[in-house]
N, C-alpha and C positions, 0 to 999 in steps of 0.2 A: 882197253874196255873203259876205264875210268875216263878217259878223254871222250870217248863216243858218248858216253852217258852224260857228261857235261854238256858237250854239244847238243845232245837231243833235248835236254832239259831247258837248256838255253832258248833252243827253237820254240818250245812249250810257252815259256815266259813271255816271249817277244809276240808271239801269235796273240796270247791272251791281253797284253798291254796294246797292242794295236787295235783290236778287235773292241776293247773297252772305250779306246778313243773314239773309233768309228761309231759306236752305239752313242755315245755321248752327242756328237754331232749329228747323228739321224734323229735322236730322241728328245734331246734337251733343247728346246725353243732358245734360240739366241745364245748357244752355247759358243764360247770362244776360249781356247787355250789360253791358261793363265800359269804364272810361274806357282801361286801357291794352290791353284786347281780347286778353288771353292766355287761352288753354285748354290744359290738360294732362291728361294720363294718365300714373300714375307705376307701375301694376304692371302684371303680364302678364294676371292678372284684370280688370281695367280695361278693358286694350286689348280683352280679346275681348268684354266686356260692351258697349262702344261699338260693335264691329263688328256685333254681333248686333242692337243697338238700330237702327243705321242700316239695316241690311237690312230690318228689321221695319217700320221708317218708310217705305223704299221700297216695300214690299210693299201699304201702305196709302195711299200717295200720292194716289189718286184720291178718297179717304174723308176723308181730313185735310187736304188742302190747300185753301186759299182762294183762291189766284191759278190761274194757268194752268199751273201745273206737273203734268205727267203722263207717262205712258208714250210713247215715240217708237212709231210704228205702222209697220210696212212690210207694206203691203197689209192683210191681217184680221190678221197677226201681231204681238203687243207685244213689243219689245226686251227681253231679260233684262238683269239686272244684272250687270255685270262686275267684278271686285276684280282690278285689276292691282298686281303689285310689281316694282320693279326695284332691283337689287342692282349694286354693281359686283364684276366677276369676282374680283378680290382687292384685299385691302386689310390693310395693317399698321399698327397705332397704336403708337408707341412712349412711354408716359406720361411717362417720365423725362424725356425732352426735348422733348415736345410735337411731334414729328413725325409726319407720316404718309407713306406710300408707298402710293399707290393707283394700281392698274391702270385707267385710263379706260374700259375696255370695259364696256357695260352688258349685264348679263343680266335678261332678263324672264321 
């Protein structure tokens, strides 16, 4: 039973890792696999470009995806793309002494 559990758990982990890589290639513009697996955007224009790219890829997902990635359907209706932002209600950063005063309440 322990071996069966271990194999089942390993299959779940492999599935998650493989899908994470697939999503990075699908939704991150210009993503390439690297040893350090870092990916960054540095300017406001780059951030907006990345967001528009991800939205466009999502809209074309059924046509570009090789795997079983598709929209969720609720009856005859397909689920829309939702972009969520979460912020701390209030935060003050003092760069002089590297201290943070953050209100832990989250605003969505």
